[in-house]
C-alpha positions in Angstrom: 0.0 -0.1 0.2 1.4 3.3 -1.1 1.3 6.1 1.3 1.4 9.6 0.0 2.3 12.9 1.8 0.8 15.9 0.4 1.6 19.7 0.7 -1.6 21.2 1.6 -2.4 24.0 -0.5 1.2 24.4 -2.3 2.6 24.1 -5.5 5.8 22.1 -4.6 6.6 18.3 -4.8 4.9 15.4 -3.1 6.8 12.5 -1.3 5.9 9.0 -1.9 7.3 6.5 0.5 6.9 2.6 0.0 6.7 0.6 3.4 9.9 -1.3 3.6 11.7 1.2 1.4 14.2 2.2 4.0 12.7 5.7 4.0 13.8 6.6 0.6 11.5 9.7 -0.8 10.4 9.7 -4.5 9.7 13.1 -5.5 6.7 13.8 -7.8 6.9 17.1 -9.6 3.6 19.0 -9.9 2.9 19.6 -13.5 1.3 23.0 -14.5 -2.4 22.8 -16.0 -2.9 23.0 -19.8 -2.4 26.6 -20.9 -1.0 27.9 -17.5 2.1 29.8 -17.8 5.1 29.4 -15.7 4.4 32.4 -13.6 1.1 30.8 -12.6 2.3 27.5 -11.9 2.7 27.7 -8.4 2.8 31.1 -6.2 6.0 32.4 -5.2 7.3 31.5 -1.7 9.0 34.0 0.6 12.3 32.3 1.5 13.9 35.7 2.6 12.4 35.8 6.0 14.3 35.0 9.0 15.7 31.5 9.8 14.7 30.1 6.1 17.2 28.0 4.6 17.4 27.4 1.0 16.3 23.8 1.5 13.1 25.1 3.1 12.8 27.6 0.0 12.9 24.6 -2.3 10.3 22.7 -0.4 7.8 25.8 -0.2 8.1 26.7 -3.8 9.8 29.3 -6.3 11.6 32.5 -5.3 9.2 35.5 -4.1 7.9 37.4 -6.9 9.9 40.5 -8.1 6.5 42.6 -7.2 7.7 42.7 -3.7 9.9 45.6 -2.9 12.7 45.3 -0.3 11.5 44.6 3.4 10.5 48.0 5.1 8.8 48.3 8.1 7.0 51.1 6.7 5.3 48.6 4.1 1.7 47.2 5.1 3.3 43.8 5.2 6.9 43.5 6.1 6.9 39.8 5.9 4.8 37.8 3.2 4.6 34.6 5.3 3.2 32.4 6.9 1.4 30.4 4.6 -2.2 29.8 4.7 -4.8 27.0 3.9 -7.5 27.4 1.5 -9.9 25.3 3.0 -9.5 27.4 6.2 -10.2 30.8 4.1 -13.1 29.3 2.6 -14.7 28.3 5.7 -13.8 31.7 7.2 -15.7 33.5 4.3 -18.8 31.4 4.6 -19.2 31.4 8.3 -18.1 34.8 9.2 -18.7 36.6 6.0 -16.7 38.8 3.7 -16.4 41.7 6.3 -13.9 39.0 8.5 -11.5 38.9 5.8 -8.3 41.4 5.7 -7.8 43.1 2.2 -4.7 40.7 1.6 -7.1 37.7 2.4 -9.8 38.8 -0.4 -7.1 39.1 -2.8 -5.7 35.7 -1.9 -8.8 34.2 -2.5 -9.2 36.1 -6.1 -5.8 34.6 -7.0 -7.3 31.2 -6.1 -9.4 31.2 -9.7 -6.2 31.4 -11.4 -4.2 29.2 -9.4 -5.7 26.1 -8.3 -2.5 25.0 -6.5 0.1 27.0 -4.5 -0.1 29.3 -1.5 -1.4 32.6 -2.9 -0.7 34.4 0.4 2.8 36.0 -0.3 1.9 37.3 -3.8 -1.2 38.7 -2.4 1.0 40.7 0.2 3.9 41.4 -2.2 1.1 43.1 -4.5 -0.3 45.2 -1.6 3.0 46.2 -0.6 4.0 47.3 -4.3 0.8 49.0 -5.3 -0.2 50.4 -1.9 -3.7 48.8 -1.3 -6.4 46.2 -2.6 -8.2 48.7 -4.6 -5.1 49.9 -6.4 -4.0 46.4 -7.3 -7.6 46.0 -9.0 -7.2 49.7 -10.7 -3.6 48.8 -11.9 -3.6 49.0 -15.8 -3.6 45.5 -17.5 -0.4 45.9 -19.0 1.5 46.8 -15.6 -0.2 43.9 -14.1 0.9 41.6 -16.8 4.5 42.7 -16.3 4.5 41.9 -12.9 6.2 38.7 -11.8 4.2 36.1 -10.3 0.9 37.1 -12.3 0.0 36.0 -15.7 -3.1 36.2 -18.2 -5.1 34.0 -15.8 -4.7 35.9 -12.8 -4.7 39.1 -14.2 -7.8 38.4 -15.9 -9.7 37.5 -12.5 -8.4 40.6 -10.9 -9.9 42.8 -13.9 -13.1 40.5 -13.8 -13.7 41.7 -10.2 -13.0 45.5 -10.8 -15.6 45.0 -13.8 -18.0 43.4 -11.8 -17.7 46.1 -8.8 -18.0 49.0 -11.3 -21.1 47.4 -13.2 -22.9 47.1 -9.8 -22.2 50.7 -8.8 -23.2 51.8 -12.0 -26.5 49.8 -12.0 -27.3 51.5 -8.8 -26.8 55.1 -10.5 -29.2 53.9 -13.2 -32.0 53.3 -11.0 -32.9 56.7 -10.1 -32.6 60.3 -11.7 -28.6 61.1 -11.2 -29.3 64.5 -9.4 -31.4 62.8 -6.8 -28.3 60.3 -6.4 -25.3 62.6 -6.1 -23.4 60.4 -3.4 -24.0 57.1 -5.1 -22.8 59.0 -8.3 -19.7 60.4 -6.9 -18.9 56.8 -5.4 -19.2 55.4 -8.8 -17.2 57.9 -10.5 -14.4 57.6 -7.6 -14.2 54.2 -8.1 -14.0 54.3 -12.0 -11.1 57.0 -12.4 -9.7 58.4 -9.2 -6.8 55.9 -9.4 -5.9 56.2 -13.2 -2.6 57.2 -13.9 -3.1 59.7 -16.4 -6.1 62.1 -17.1 -9.6 60.8 -18.5 -12.3 62.8 -19.5 -15.9 61.6 -19.3 -19.4 62.6 -20.2 -22.6 61.4 -18.7 -25.5 62.2 -21.0 -29.0 62.3 -19.4 -32.5 62.5 -20.4 -35.3 64.8 -19.8 -35.6 63.3 -16.2 -32.1 63.6 -15.8 -31.4 59.8 -15.8 -28.3 58.3 -17.2 -28.1 57.4 -20.8 -24.8 56.7 -21.3 -21.3 57.4 -19.5 -18.6 57.5 -22.0 -15.1 58.2 -21.8 -14.2 60.8 -24.7 -10.6 61.0 -24.3 -7.4 60.2 -22.7 -4.6 62.3 -22.2 -1.2 62.5 -20.2 -0.7 62.7 -16.4 -1.9 66.3 -16.4 -3.6 67.0 -19.8 -6.6 66.0 -21.8 -7.8 67.3 -25.2 -11.5 67.9 -25.2 -13.2 69.3 -28.1 -16.7 70.9 -27.3 -17.9 70.0 -31.0 -17.4 66.2 -30.3 -19.2 66.4 -26.9 -22.2 68.2 -28.5 -22.3 65.8 -31.2 -22.5 62.8 -29.4 -25.4 64.5 -27.1 -27.4 64.9 -30.1 -26.8 61.4 -31.4 -28.2 60.0 -27.9 -31.1 62.5 -27.8 -29.7 63.9 -24.5 -30.7 67.0 -22.9 -28.5 67.3 -20.3 -24.6 66.6 -19.7 -22.3 66.3 -16.7 -18.6 66.4 -17.6 -15.9 64.3 -15.3 -12.2 64.4 -15.2 -9.6 63.1 -12.9 -6.4 64.9 -11.8 -3.9 61.8 -11.3 -2.0 64.3 -8.8 -4.7 64.0 -6.5 -5.3 68.0 -6.4 -8.8 68.5 -7.2 -8.4 72.5 -7.9 -9.2 73.3 -11.4 -6.7 74.8 -13.8 -7.2 77.5 -16.1 -7.5 75.5 -19.1 -10.3 73.6 -17.1 -12.2 76.4 -16.6 -12.1 77.8 -20.2 -13.0 74.4 -21.6 -15.9 74.1 -19.4 -17.3 77.6 -20.6 -16.8 76.7 -24.2 -18.9 73.6 -23.8 -21.8 75.3 -22.0 -21.9 77.6 -24.6 -21.9 75.1 -27.4 -24.5 72.8 -25.7 -26.9 75.8 -25.0 -27.4 76.4 -28.7 -29.0 73.1 -28.8 -30.9 73.5 -25.7 -28.5 71.0 -23.8 -27.9 72.1 -20.1 -24.4 71.4 -18.6 -25.4 70.4 -15.0 -22.0 70.2 -13.6 -18.4 69.5 -14.3 -16.6 67.2 -11.6 -12.9 66.7 -10.9 -11.9 63.6 -9.3 -8.9 63.3 -7.1 -7.5 60.9 -4.3 -10.4 60.9 -1.7 -12.2 63.8 -3.0 -14.0 65.8 -5.8 -14.8 69.3 -6.9 -18.0 70.7 -8.4 -17.9 73.6 -10.9 -21.2 74.3 -9.9 -21.0 74.2 -6.2 -18.0 76.4 -6.5 -20.0 79.1 -8.6 -18.1 78.4 -12.0 -21.2 77.3 -14.0 
């Protein structure tokens, strides 16, 4: 009879021992799934923590992902160990609810979707160390995530799916009633959608006669401090959608929500162009880090 010692939740090797075999061990390498990249075969293990030997590192998996910066007490997670157990995490979620999970645990479980084997806790902590927060990880551009060691197409797709699902749910709540009567939810949605963007993005919310959202469209993407906006294109699209009102939105990657001179001038131009066709410009919102600025509230409309 064969006895198999399994590594619980790890992507390393299993050891098989035959009775009477003198304690000889025969390693069985874990094979990657079809279509699975080498980066996702197993989650990197943190063998740099104090007391860990090279042999321990080999047993626990591959080297820590390059996503993890040098250890520092200023980081959210100076150490990315010890390893957890998937069954325990699932039980915690189901029995105590998602509120019982820390941000890194949520990220750890999301990575389960792309990594059926292996301990994803070290990678989850390393990603938060690098990008700053759970939300920042989800909002990081796809290309940047794909270039992060330890992540591959499967894991990046899982992260982006969660981000898209969250935004879709928030957008659905905004659609349920007139936008002007649902301002707080609108600001929550816009903050989640573009506050963490690394470059400026200009969006327009097109509204009907009852101020319900017809469309939320990105008109342009610019640089870290400028986005080209053409009033003619904004008004043309409003006419195509039969919109009677607009709310313009853009973000400041610097985090400062104060409008610039060009922001103020462009807003006036759009307002004048839209008024020719009896289209109202309700507001222009600037989204920053943890806050927003309203042109209407500031008396600039």
